[in-house]
Jmol script that loads the backbone (N, CA, C; Angstrom):
load data "model"
ATOM      1  N   MET A   1     -19.019  34.631  -5.199  1.00  0.00           N
ATOM      2  CA  MET A   1     -18.861  34.383  -6.612  1.00  0.00           C
ATOM      3  C   MET A   1     -18.172  33.032  -6.794  1.00  0.00           C
ATOM      4  N   ALA A   2     -18.644  32.225  -7.702  1.00  0.00           N
ATOM      5  CA  ALA A   2     -18.088  30.898  -7.945  1.00  0.00           C
ATOM      6  C   ALA A   2     -16.745  31.007  -8.668  1.00  0.00           C
ATOM      7  N   LYS A   3     -15.849  30.104  -8.323  1.00  0.00           N
ATOM      8  CA  LYS A   3     -14.536  30.099  -8.966  1.00  0.00           C
ATOM      9  C   LYS A   3     -14.634  29.417 -10.325  1.00  0.00           C
ATOM     10  N   THR A   4     -13.880  29.941 -11.280  1.00  0.00           N
ATOM     11  CA  THR A   4     -13.799  29.288 -12.579  1.00  0.00           C
ATOM     12  C   THR A   4     -12.652  28.292 -12.550  1.00  0.00           C
ATOM     13  N   TRP A   5     -12.532  27.495 -13.611  1.00  0.00           N
ATOM     14  CA  TRP A   5     -11.478  26.488 -13.695  1.00  0.00           C
ATOM     15  C   TRP A   5     -10.093  27.122 -13.540  1.00  0.00           C
ATOM     16  N   GLU A   6      -9.908  28.302 -14.103  1.00  0.00           N
ATOM     17  CA  GLU A   6      -8.611  28.971 -14.040  1.00  0.00           C
ATOM     18  C   GLU A   6      -8.309  29.498 -12.638  1.00  0.00           C
ATOM     19  N   ASP A   7      -9.359  29.727 -11.830  1.00  0.00           N
ATOM     20  CA  ASP A   7      -9.171  30.279 -10.495  1.00  0.00           C
ATOM     21  C   ASP A   7      -8.809  29.234  -9.450  1.00  0.00           C
ATOM     22  N   VAL A   8      -9.033  27.986  -9.756  1.00  0.00           N
ATOM     23  CA  VAL A   8      -8.779  26.925  -8.786  1.00  0.00           C
ATOM     24  C   VAL A   8      -7.272  26.768  -8.607  1.00  0.00           C
ATOM     25  N   THR A   9      -6.831  26.802  -7.360  1.00  0.00           N
ATOM     26  CA  THR A   9      -5.407  26.587  -7.079  1.00  0.00           C
ATOM     27  C   THR A   9      -5.198  25.132  -6.712  1.00  0.00           C
ATOM     28  N   TRP A  10      -4.183  24.548  -7.259  1.00  0.00           N
ATOM     29  CA  TRP A  10      -3.877  23.143  -7.014  1.00  0.00           C
ATOM     30  C   TRP A  10      -2.766  23.065  -5.991  1.00  0.00           C
ATOM     31  N   GLU A  11      -2.945  22.185  -5.034  1.00  0.00           N
ATOM     32  CA  GLU A  11      -1.906  21.984  -4.030  1.00  0.00           C
ATOM     33  C   GLU A  11      -0.757  21.202  -4.636  1.00  0.00           C
ATOM     34  N   ASP A  12       0.437  21.446  -4.135  1.00  0.00           N
ATOM     35  CA  ASP A  12       1.628  20.788  -4.660  1.00  0.00           C
ATOM     36  C   ASP A  12       1.953  19.502  -3.909  1.00  0.00           C
ATOM     37  N   ASN A  13       0.945  18.765  -3.481  1.00  0.00           N
ATOM     38  CA  ASN A  13       1.181  17.490  -2.804  1.00  0.00           C
ATOM     39  C   ASN A  13       1.749  16.489  -3.792  1.00  0.00           C
ATOM     40  N   GLU A  14       2.640  15.651  -3.287  1.00  0.00           N
ATOM     41  CA  GLU A  14       3.183  14.593  -4.128  1.00  0.00           C
ATOM     42  C   GLU A  14       2.089  13.563  -4.394  1.00  0.00           C
ATOM     43  N   PRO A  15       2.068  12.994  -5.587  1.00  0.00           N
ATOM     44  CA  PRO A  15       1.074  11.954  -5.856  1.00  0.00           C
ATOM     45  C   PRO A  15       1.384  10.704  -5.038  1.00  0.00           C
ATOM     46  N   LEU A  16       0.359   9.922  -4.758  1.00  0.00           N
ATOM     47  CA  LEU A  16       0.570   8.682  -4.013  1.00  0.00           C
ATOM     48  C   LEU A  16       1.382   7.709  -4.853  1.00  0.00           C
ATOM     49  N   LYS A  17       2.268   6.994  -4.190  1.00  0.00           N
ATOM     50  CA  LYS A  17       3.128   6.025  -4.855  1.00  0.00           C
ATOM     51  C   LYS A  17       2.752   4.632  -4.387  1.00  0.00           C
ATOM     52  N   GLU A  18       3.073   3.661  -5.202  1.00  0.00           N
ATOM     53  CA  GLU A  18       2.777   2.266  -4.878  1.00  0.00           C
ATOM     54  C   GLU A  18       3.990   1.646  -4.189  1.00  0.00           C
ATOM     55  N   TRP A  19       3.734   0.952  -3.088  1.00  0.00           N
ATOM     56  CA  TRP A  19       4.787   0.328  -2.290  1.00  0.00           C
ATOM     57  C   TRP A  19       4.469  -1.146  -2.101  1.00  0.00           C
ATOM     58  N   VAL A  20       5.497  -1.975  -2.095  1.00  0.00           N
ATOM     59  CA  VAL A  20       5.338  -3.378  -1.738  1.00  0.00           C
ATOM     60  C   VAL A  20       5.837  -3.518  -0.302  1.00  0.00           C
ATOM     61  N   VAL A  21       4.997  -4.150   0.531  1.00  0.00           N
ATOM     62  CA  VAL A  21       5.332  -4.329   1.936  1.00  0.00           C
ATOM     63  C   VAL A  21       5.219  -5.819   2.252  1.00  0.00           C
ATOM     64  N   GLU A  22       6.323  -6.385   2.705  1.00  0.00           N
ATOM     65  CA  GLU A  22       6.353  -7.789   3.130  1.00  0.00           C
ATOM     66  C   GLU A  22       6.520  -7.788   4.638  1.00  0.00           C
ATOM     67  N   TYR A  23       5.618  -8.497   5.317  1.00  0.00           N
ATOM     68  CA  TYR A  23       5.689  -8.509   6.772  1.00  0.00           C
ATOM     69  C   TYR A  23       5.208  -9.838   7.322  1.00  0.00           C
ATOM     70  N   ARG A  24       5.586 -10.091   8.566  1.00  0.00           N
ATOM     71  CA  ARG A  24       5.214 -11.330   9.250  1.00  0.00           C
ATOM     72  C   ARG A  24       4.450 -10.956  10.517  1.00  0.00           C
ATOM     73  N   VAL A  25       3.324 -11.625  10.722  1.00  0.00           N
ATOM     74  CA  VAL A  25       2.511 -11.420  11.919  1.00  0.00           C
ATOM     75  C   VAL A  25       2.587 -12.698  12.748  1.00  0.00           C
ATOM     76  N   THR A  26       2.893 -12.551  14.030  1.00  0.00           N
ATOM     77  CA  THR A  26       2.951 -13.693  14.943  1.00  0.00           C
ATOM     78  C   THR A  26       1.827 -13.553  15.961  1.00  0.00           C
ATOM     79  N   ILE A  27       0.989 -14.585  16.003  1.00  0.00           N
ATOM     80  CA  ILE A  27      -0.123 -14.620  16.949  1.00  0.00           C
ATOM     81  C   ILE A  27      -0.029 -15.931  17.716  1.00  0.00           C
ATOM     82  N   GLN A  28       0.199 -15.845  19.001  1.00  0.00           N
ATOM     83  CA  GLN A  28       0.305 -17.009  19.883  1.00  0.00           C
ATOM     84  C   GLN A  28       1.280 -18.047  19.325  1.00  0.00           C
ATOM     85  N   GLY A  29       2.432 -17.580  18.838  1.00  0.00           N
ATOM     86  CA  GLY A  29       3.468 -18.470  18.339  1.00  0.00           C
ATOM     87  C   GLY A  29       3.291 -18.951  16.910  1.00  0.00           C
ATOM     88  N   VAL A  30       2.204 -18.582  16.257  1.00  0.00           N
ATOM     89  CA  VAL A  30       1.954 -19.000  14.876  1.00  0.00           C
ATOM     90  C   VAL A  30       2.270 -17.819  13.941  1.00  0.00           C
ATOM     91  N   ASP A  31       3.148 -18.074  12.937  1.00  0.00           N
ATOM     92  CA  ASP A  31       3.532 -17.026  11.997  1.00  0.00           C
ATOM     93  C   ASP A  31       2.616 -17.001  10.785  1.00  0.00           C
ATOM     94  N   HIS A  32       2.288 -15.772  10.336  1.00  0.00           N
ATOM     95  CA  HIS A  32       1.512 -15.549   9.122  1.00  0.00           C
ATOM     96  C   HIS A  32       2.322 -14.584   8.263  1.00  0.00           C
ATOM     97  N   HIS A  33       2.676 -15.024   7.054  1.00  0.00           N
ATOM     98  CA  HIS A  33       3.508 -14.225   6.156  1.00  0.00           C
ATOM     99  C   HIS A  33       2.601 -13.483   5.181  1.00  0.00           C
ATOM    100  N   HIS A  34       2.821 -12.172   5.013  1.00  0.00           N
ATOM    101  CA  HIS A  34       1.984 -11.343   4.148  1.00  0.00           C
ATOM    102  C   HIS A  34       2.841 -10.575   3.148  1.00  0.00           C
ATOM    103  N   LEU A  35       2.264 -10.324   1.978  1.00  0.00           N
ATOM    104  CA  LEU A  35       2.848  -9.466   0.967  1.00  0.00           C
ATOM    105  C   LEU A  35       1.723  -8.576   0.464  1.00  0.00           C
ATOM    106  N   SER A  36       1.849  -7.262   0.660  1.00  0.00           N
ATOM    107  CA  SER A  36       0.774  -6.334   0.319  1.00  0.00           C
ATOM    108  C   SER A  36       1.289  -5.211  -0.559  1.00  0.00           C
ATOM    109  N   MET A  37       0.406  -4.719  -1.405  1.00  0.00           N
ATOM    110  CA  MET A  37       0.669  -3.522  -2.199  1.00  0.00           C
ATOM    111  C   MET A  37      -0.126  -2.398  -1.547  1.00  0.00           C
ATOM    112  N   LEU A  38       0.576  -1.366  -1.091  1.00  0.00           N
ATOM    113  CA  LEU A  38      -0.058  -0.255  -0.402  1.00  0.00           C
ATOM    114  C   LEU A  38       0.315   1.055  -1.084  1.00  0.00           C
ATOM    115  N   TRP A  39      -0.496   2.082  -0.848  1.00  0.00           N
ATOM    116  CA  TRP A  39      -0.268   3.402  -1.434  1.00  0.00           C
ATOM    117  C   TRP A  39       0.134   4.387  -0.351  1.00  0.00           C
ATOM    118  N   GLY A  40       1.023   5.306  -0.697  1.00  0.00           N
ATOM    119  CA  GLY A  40       1.413   6.349   0.238  1.00  0.00           C
ATOM    120  C   GLY A  40       2.421   7.291  -0.382  1.00  0.00           C
ATOM    121  N   GLU A  41       2.520   8.492   0.168  1.00  0.00           N
ATOM    122  CA  GLU A  41       3.490   9.463  -0.326  1.00  0.00           C
ATOM    123  C   GLU A  41       4.906   9.117   0.129  1.00  0.00           C
ATOM    124  N   ASP A  42       5.008   8.580   1.356  1.00  0.00           N
ATOM    125  CA  ASP A  42       6.304   8.260   1.934  1.00  0.00           C
ATOM    126  C   ASP A  42       6.132   7.108   2.917  1.00  0.00           C
ATOM    127  N   HIS A  43       7.218   6.775   3.641  1.00  0.00           N
ATOM    128  CA  HIS A  43       7.171   5.661   4.592  1.00  0.00           C
ATOM    129  C   HIS A  43       6.075   5.851   5.644  1.00  0.00           C
ATOM    130  N   THR A  44       5.906   7.074   6.119  1.00  0.00           N
ATOM    131  CA  THR A  44       4.906   7.332   7.151  1.00  0.00           C
ATOM    132  C   THR A  44       3.503   7.033   6.649  1.00  0.00           C
ATOM    133  N   GLY A  45       3.194   7.449   5.446  1.00  0.00           N
ATOM    134  CA  GLY A  45       1.875   7.180   4.867  1.00  0.00           C
ATOM    135  C   GLY A  45       1.636   5.694   4.663  1.00  0.00           C
ATOM    136  N   VAL A  46       2.675   4.981   4.226  1.00  0.00           N
ATOM    137  CA  VAL A  46       2.547   3.537   4.015  1.00  0.00           C
ATOM    138  C   VAL A  46       2.351   2.829   5.353  1.00  0.00           C
ATOM    139  N   GLN A  47       3.053   3.269   6.385  1.00  0.00           N
ATOM    140  CA  GLN A  47       2.888   2.681   7.711  1.00  0.00           C
ATOM    141  C   GLN A  47       1.460   2.871   8.222  1.00  0.00           C
ATOM    142  N   GLN A  48       0.859   4.018   7.949  1.00  0.00           N
ATOM    143  CA  GLN A  48      -0.529   4.254   8.361  1.00  0.00           C
ATOM    144  C   GLN A  48      -1.481   3.320   7.638  1.00  0.00           C
ATOM    145  N   HIS A  49      -1.239   3.098   6.332  1.00  0.00           N
ATOM    146  CA  HIS A  49      -2.088   2.170   5.582  1.00  0.00           C
ATOM    147  C   HIS A  49      -1.880   0.730   6.053  1.00  0.00           C
ATOM    148  N   LEU A  50      -0.640   0.392   6.413  1.00  0.00           N
ATOM    149  CA  LEU A  50      -0.363  -0.944   6.944  1.00  0.00           C
ATOM    150  C   LEU A  50      -1.081  -1.149   8.268  1.00  0.00           C
ATOM    151  N   LEU A  51      -1.052  -0.151   9.130  1.00  0.00           N
ATOM    152  CA  LEU A  51      -1.755  -0.250  10.407  1.00  0.00           C
ATOM    153  C   LEU A  51      -3.254  -0.444  10.192  1.00  0.00           C
ATOM    154  N   ALA A  52      -3.830   0.278   9.238  1.00  0.00           N
ATOM    155  CA  ALA A  52      -5.256   0.112   8.936  1.00  0.00           C
ATOM    156  C   ALA A  52      -5.546  -1.301   8.429  1.00  0.00           C
ATOM    157  N   GLU A  53      -4.645  -1.842   7.585  1.00  0.00           N
ATOM    158  CA  GLU A  53      -4.813  -3.212   7.084  1.00  0.00           C
ATOM    159  C   GLU A  53      -4.751  -4.221   8.224  1.00  0.00           C
ATOM    160  N   LEU A  54      -3.808  -4.025   9.133  1.00  0.00           N
ATOM    161  CA  LEU A  54      -3.680  -4.938  10.276  1.00  0.00           C
ATOM    162  C   LEU A  54      -4.905  -4.876  11.172  1.00  0.00           C
ATOM    163  N   LYS A  55      -5.443  -3.694  11.389  1.00  0.00           N
ATOM    164  CA  LYS A  55      -6.641  -3.556  12.223  1.00  0.00           C
ATOM    165  C   LYS A  55      -7.836  -4.258  11.588  1.00  0.00           C
ATOM    166  N   ARG A  56      -7.961  -4.161  10.254  1.00  0.00           N
ATOM    167  CA  ARG A  56      -9.057  -4.842   9.554  1.00  0.00           C
ATOM    168  C   ARG A  56      -8.889  -6.357   9.608  1.00  0.00           C
ATOM    169  N   THR A  57      -7.662  -6.821   9.349  1.00  0.00           N
ATOM    170  CA  THR A  57      -7.407  -8.253   9.230  1.00  0.00           C
ATOM    171  C   THR A  57      -7.447  -8.963  10.583  1.00  0.00           C
ATOM    172  N   TYR A  58      -6.889  -8.343  11.608  1.00  0.00           N
ATOM    173  CA  TYR A  58      -6.743  -8.990  12.908  1.00  0.00           C
ATOM    174  C   TYR A  58      -7.529  -8.251  13.990  1.00  0.00           C
ATOM    175  N   SER A  59      -8.721  -7.805  13.680  1.00  0.00           N
ATOM    176  CA  SER A  59      -9.506  -7.016  14.634  1.00  0.00           C
ATOM    177  C   SER A  59      -9.914  -7.809  15.875  1.00  0.00           C
ATOM    178  N   GLY A  60     -10.028  -9.120  15.758  1.00  0.00           N
ATOM    179  CA  GLY A  60     -10.472  -9.927  16.886  1.00  0.00           C
ATOM    180  C   GLY A  60      -9.368 -10.389  17.811  1.00  0.00           C
ATOM    181  N   GLU A  61      -8.129 -10.094  17.451  1.00  0.00           N
ATOM    182  CA  GLU A  61      -6.999 -10.567  18.256  1.00  0.00           C
ATOM    183  C   GLU A  61      -6.650  -9.560  19.344  1.00  0.00           C
ATOM    184  N   GLU A  62      -6.250 -10.098  20.492  1.00  0.00           N
ATOM    185  CA  GLU A  62      -5.866  -9.238  21.608  1.00  0.00           C
ATOM    186  C   GLU A  62      -4.460  -8.669  21.406  1.00  0.00           C
ATOM    187  N   ARG A  63      -3.541  -9.505  20.916  1.00  0.00           N
ATOM    188  CA  ARG A  63      -2.158  -9.071  20.721  1.00  0.00           C
ATOM    189  C   ARG A  63      -1.605  -9.715  19.462  1.00  0.00           C
ATOM    190  N   ILE A  64      -0.911  -8.901  18.653  1.00  0.00           N
ATOM    191  CA  ILE A  64      -0.186  -9.423  17.496  1.00  0.00           C
ATOM    192  C   ILE A  64       1.206  -8.801  17.497  1.00  0.00           C
ATOM    193  N   ASP A  65       2.182  -9.556  17.032  1.00  0.00           N
ATOM    194  CA  ASP A  65       3.542  -9.055  16.858  1.00  0.00           C
ATOM    195  C   ASP A  65       3.800  -8.962  15.359  1.00  0.00           C
ATOM    196  N   VAL A  66       4.217  -7.787  14.896  1.00  0.00           N
ATOM    197  CA  VAL A  66       4.426  -7.544  13.468  1.00  0.00           C
ATOM    198  C   VAL A  66       5.893  -7.246  13.220  1.00  0.00           C
ATOM    199  N   THR A  67       6.460  -7.935  12.235  1.00  0.00           N
ATOM    200  CA  THR A  67       7.826  -7.675  11.789  1.00  0.00           C
ATOM    201  C   THR A  67       7.773  -7.317  10.313  1.00  0.00           C
ATOM    202  N   VAL A  68       8.160  -6.092   9.979  1.00  0.00           N
ATOM    203  CA  VAL A  68       8.209  -5.678   8.576  1.00  0.00           C
ATOM    204  C   VAL A  68       9.536  -6.159   8.005  1.00  0.00           C
ATOM    205  N   LEU A  69       9.449  -7.003   6.976  1.00  0.00           N
ATOM    206  CA  LEU A  69      10.640  -7.574   6.361  1.00  0.00           C
ATOM    207  C   LEU A  69      11.203  -6.669   5.278  1.00  0.00           C
ATOM    208  N   ARG A  70      10.308  -6.041   4.518  1.00  0.00           N
ATOM    209  CA  ARG A  70      10.753  -5.062   3.523  1.00  0.00           C
ATOM    210  C   ARG A  70       9.618  -4.122   3.168  1.00  0.00           C
ATOM    211  N   MET A  71       9.996  -2.910   2.817  1.00  0.00           N
ATOM    212  CA  MET A  71       9.055  -1.884   2.391  1.00  0.00           C
ATOM    213  C   MET A  71       9.754  -1.117   1.274  1.00  0.00           C
ATOM    214  N   GLU A  72       9.350  -1.390   0.029  1.00  0.00           N
ATOM    215  CA  GLU A  72      10.052  -0.824  -1.119  1.00  0.00           C
ATOM    216  C   GLU A  72       9.091  -0.111  -2.046  1.00  0.00           C
ATOM    217  N   LEU A  73       9.557   0.968  -2.613  1.00  0.00           N
ATOM    218  CA  LEU A  73       8.802   1.707  -3.604  1.00  0.00           C
ATOM    219  C   LEU A  73       8.809   0.934  -4.912  1.00  0.00           C
ATOM    220  N   VAL A  74       7.642   0.792  -5.535  1.00  0.00           N
ATOM    221  CA  VAL A  74       7.540   0.109  -6.819  1.00  0.00           C
ATOM    222  C   VAL A  74       7.828   1.136  -7.898  1.00  0.00           C
ATOM    223  N   GLU A  75       8.893   0.914  -8.652  1.00  0.00           N
ATOM    224  CA  GLU A  75       9.285   1.877  -9.680  1.00  0.00           C
ATOM    225  C   GLU A  75       9.183   1.316 -11.086  1.00  0.00           C
ATOM    226  N   THR A  76       8.794   0.085 -11.233  1.00  0.00           N
ATOM    227  CA  THR A  76       8.741  -0.555 -12.536  1.00  0.00           C
ATOM    228  C   THR A  76       7.407  -0.280 -13.205  1.00  0.00           C
ATOM    229  N   GLU A  77       7.460   0.199 -14.431  1.00  0.00           N
ATOM    230  CA  GLU A  77       6.259   0.380 -15.235  1.00  0.00           C
ATOM    231  C   GLU A  77       6.152  -0.816 -16.170  1.00  0.00           C
ATOM    232  N   VAL A  78       5.033  -1.515 -16.106  1.00  0.00           N
ATOM    233  CA  VAL A  78       4.833  -2.701 -16.935  1.00  0.00           C
ATOM    234  C   VAL A  78       4.061  -2.296 -18.184  1.00  0.00           C
ATOM    235  N   ASP A  79       4.555  -2.722 -19.343  1.00  0.00           N
ATOM    236  CA  ASP A  79       3.872  -2.465 -20.599  1.00  0.00           C
ATOM    237  C   ASP A  79       2.872  -3.593 -20.832  1.00  0.00           C
ATOM    238  N   ALA A  80       1.597  -3.286 -20.724  1.00  0.00           N
ATOM    239  CA  ALA A  80       0.545  -4.298 -20.845  1.00  0.00           C
ATOM    240  C   ALA A  80       0.537  -4.949 -22.220  1.00  0.00           C
ATOM    241  N   LEU A  81       1.029  -4.248 -23.236  1.00  0.00           N
ATOM    242  CA  LEU A  81       1.023  -4.818 -24.587  1.00  0.00           C
ATOM    243  C   LEU A  81       1.933  -6.037 -24.705  1.00  0.00           C
ATOM    244  N   LEU A  82       2.937  -6.153 -23.820  1.00  0.00           N
ATOM    245  CA  LEU A  82       3.811  -7.319 -23.857  1.00  0.00           C
ATOM    246  C   LEU A  82       3.043  -8.592 -23.515  1.00  0.00           C
ATOM    247  N   PHE A  83       1.910  -8.460 -22.817  1.00  0.00           N
ATOM    248  CA  PHE A  83       1.134  -9.628 -22.399  1.00  0.00           C
ATOM    249  C   PHE A  83      -0.072  -9.863 -23.287  1.00  0.00           C
ATOM    250  N   GLU A  84      -0.245  -9.064 -24.309  1.00  0.00           N
ATOM    251  CA  GLU A  84      -1.403  -9.181 -25.207  1.00  0.00           C
ATOM    252  C   GLU A  84      -1.420 -10.558 -25.860  1.00  0.00           C
ATOM    253  N   GLY A  85      -2.510 -11.271 -25.707  1.00  0.00           N
ATOM    254  CA  GLY A  85      -2.666 -12.579 -26.333  1.00  0.00           C
ATOM    255  C   GLY A  85      -2.069 -13.720 -25.534  1.00  0.00           C
ATOM    256  N   CYS A  86      -1.323 -13.434 -24.460  1.00  0.00           N
ATOM    257  CA  CYS A  86      -0.683 -14.487 -23.679  1.00  0.00           C
ATOM    258  C   CYS A  86      -1.597 -15.027 -22.581  1.00  0.00           C
ATOM    259  N   PHE A  87      -2.589 -14.257 -22.219  1.00  0.00           N
ATOM    260  CA  PHE A  87      -3.454 -14.650 -21.094  1.00  0.00           C
ATOM    261  C   PHE A  87      -4.889 -14.372 -21.460  1.00  0.00           C
ATOM    262  N   THR A  88      -5.734 -15.360 -21.268  1.00  0.00           N
ATOM    263  CA  THR A  88      -7.151 -15.186 -21.511  1.00  0.00           C
ATOM    264  C   THR A  88      -7.889 -15.580 -20.243  1.00  0.00           C
ATOM    265  N   PRO A  89      -8.659 -14.654 -19.685  1.00  0.00           N
ATOM    266  CA  PRO A  89      -9.371 -14.987 -18.428  1.00  0.00           C
ATOM    267  C   PRO A  89     -10.463 -16.001 -18.644  1.00  0.00           C
TER     268      PRO A  89
END
end "model"
wireframe off; spacefill off
backbone 0.3
color backbone group
């Protein structure tokens, strides 16, 4: 028998949060500075997304050294109406 809308149970997983991650990648003595916005429930989830980003970006490299400079939860809600009329694409 098919479940109705009322029968569906929702899991109590935390919603994904937005994180800012600043990190430095060193390849053969050359530094590359990055600032990324990643999604995750907690630090572990963000680290997994960062690893996936690094694999995509530096897939051809044999060795990279990564230093995470900061990993912070974004808690600021921006009111888009404050920018109305200030920017035209």
